[in-house]
C-alpha positions as CSV (number, residue, x, y, z in Angstrom):
1,X,19.4,-25.4,-21.5
2,X,21.5,-25.4,-24.6
3,X,23.7,-22.9,-25.4
4,X,21.9,-20.5,-27.9
5,X,18.5,-21.9,-27.6
6,X,15.4,-19.5,-28.4
7,X,14.4,-19.9,-25.0
8,X,17.6,-18.7,-23.4
9,X,17.6,-15.8,-25.9
10,X,14.2,-14.7,-25.1
11,X,14.7,-14.7,-21.4
12,X,17.9,-12.1,-21.6
13,X,16.6,-10.3,-23.7
14,X,13.1,-9.6,-24.0
15,X,10.5,-8.7,-21.5
16,X,6.8,-10.0,-21.5
17,X,4.0,-6.7,-20.3
18,X,0.5,-7.8,-19.3
19,X,-2.1,-5.2,-18.9
20,X,-5.0,-5.8,-17.0
21,X,-7.9,-3.8,-17.9
22,X,-10.7,-2.5,-16.6
23,X,-13.5,-4.6,-17.7
24,X,-11.6,-7.8,-16.4
25,X,-9.8,-8.9,-19.3
26,X,-6.2,-9.2,-19.7
27,X,-3.5,-9.8,-22.8
28,X,0.2,-10.0,-22.5
29,X,2.8,-9.1,-25.3
30,X,6.6,-9.7,-25.3
31,X,9.2,-6.8,-26.7
32,X,12.2,-7.3,-27.1
33,X,13.9,-4.8,-24.6
34,X,15.7,-6.4,-22.0
35,X,13.9,-4.9,-18.5
36,X,16.9,-3.2,-17.5
37,X,16.7,-1.2,-20.8
38,X,13.1,-0.3,-20.2
39,X,13.5,0.2,-16.4
40,X,14.3,4.1,-17.2
41,X,11.5,4.4,-19.6
42,X,8.8,2.9,-18.0
43,X,7.5,6.1,-15.9
44,X,7.2,7.6,-19.5
45,X,5.5,4.9,-21.5
46,X,3.4,4.5,-18.4
47,X,1.9,7.9,-18.9
48,X,1.3,8.2,-22.6
49,X,-2.3,7.9,-23.6
50,X,-1.6,5.0,-25.7
51,X,0.7,2.5,-26.7
52,X,1.7,0.7,-29.7
53,X,2.5,-2.8,-30.6
54,X,3.2,-3.7,-34.1
55,X,3.1,-7.4,-34.5
56,X,4.2,-9.7,-37.4
57,X,0.4,-9.6,-38.5
58,X,-1.2,-6.6,-36.9
59,X,-0.7,-3.3,-34.8
60,X,-2.4,-3.3,-31.3
61,X,-3.2,-0.3,-29.7
62,X,-3.5,-0.1,-25.8
63,X,-5.9,2.5,-24.6
64,X,-4.0,3.4,-21.3
65,X,-7.2,4.7,-19.3
66,X,-8.7,1.5,-19.1
67,X,-5.6,0.0,-17.6
68,X,-6.1,-1.1,-13.9
69,X,-2.4,-3.0,-13.6
70,X,0.7,-3.6,-15.4
71,X,2.9,-7.1,-14.7
72,X,6.6,-7.1,-16.1
73,X,8.5,-10.3,-16.6
74,X,11.4,-10.4,-15.4
75,X,11.2,-8.2,-12.9
76,X,12.5,-4.8,-13.7
77,X,14.7,-4.4,-9.9
78,X,16.6,-0.7,-11.3
79,X,12.9,0.8,-10.5
80,X,13.5,3.2,-7.1
81,X,12.3,5.9,-5.3
82,X,9.3,6.9,-3.7
83,X,6.1,4.0,-4.1
84,X,8.5,1.0,-4.6
85,X,8.7,-2.0,-2.6
86,X,11.8,-4.1,-2.6
87,X,11.7,-7.9,-1.6
88,X,7.9,-8.0,-1.5
89,X,5.8,-11.3,-2.2
90,X,2.2,-11.8,-3.1
91,X,0.5,-13.4,-0.7
92,X,-2.9,-13.9,-2.5
93,X,-3.9,-14.0,-6.5
94,X,-6.0,-10.9,-7.7
95,X,-9.8,-12.4,-7.8
96,X,-11.2,-10.8,-11.0
97,X,-14.9,-11.5,-11.9
98,X,-16.0,-13.9,-8.8
99,X,-18.8,-12.1,-7.6
100,X,-21.9,-13.9,-8.9
101,X,-20.1,-16.4,-10.8
102,X,-19.5,-18.5,-7.9
103,X,-22.5,-17.6,-5.9
104,X,-20.5,-15.2,-4.1
105,X,-21.8,-11.9,-2.9
106,X,-20.1,-8.7,-1.6
């Protein structure tokens, strides 16, 4: 990759955050904060009732009570402590809304 390209800049200075809502939908944002700098703020941010993202064309507010899961890319390896599992691997992907859609029963 050429030096100074947007892709290289974006990978080192931004964090991608995906919210998975309790209705089965998901939404991804790119924020201009490296994951290492975001780590100390995560606990405080995720305990907020609402998060607000100012985009180029709109402002998006997320009700954290409706969020089931949050994913961050790149990984935030700076997180440590109780409830943190290092060197984990995902074995199966999350299956959302499969019941009834493909004739699967519970």
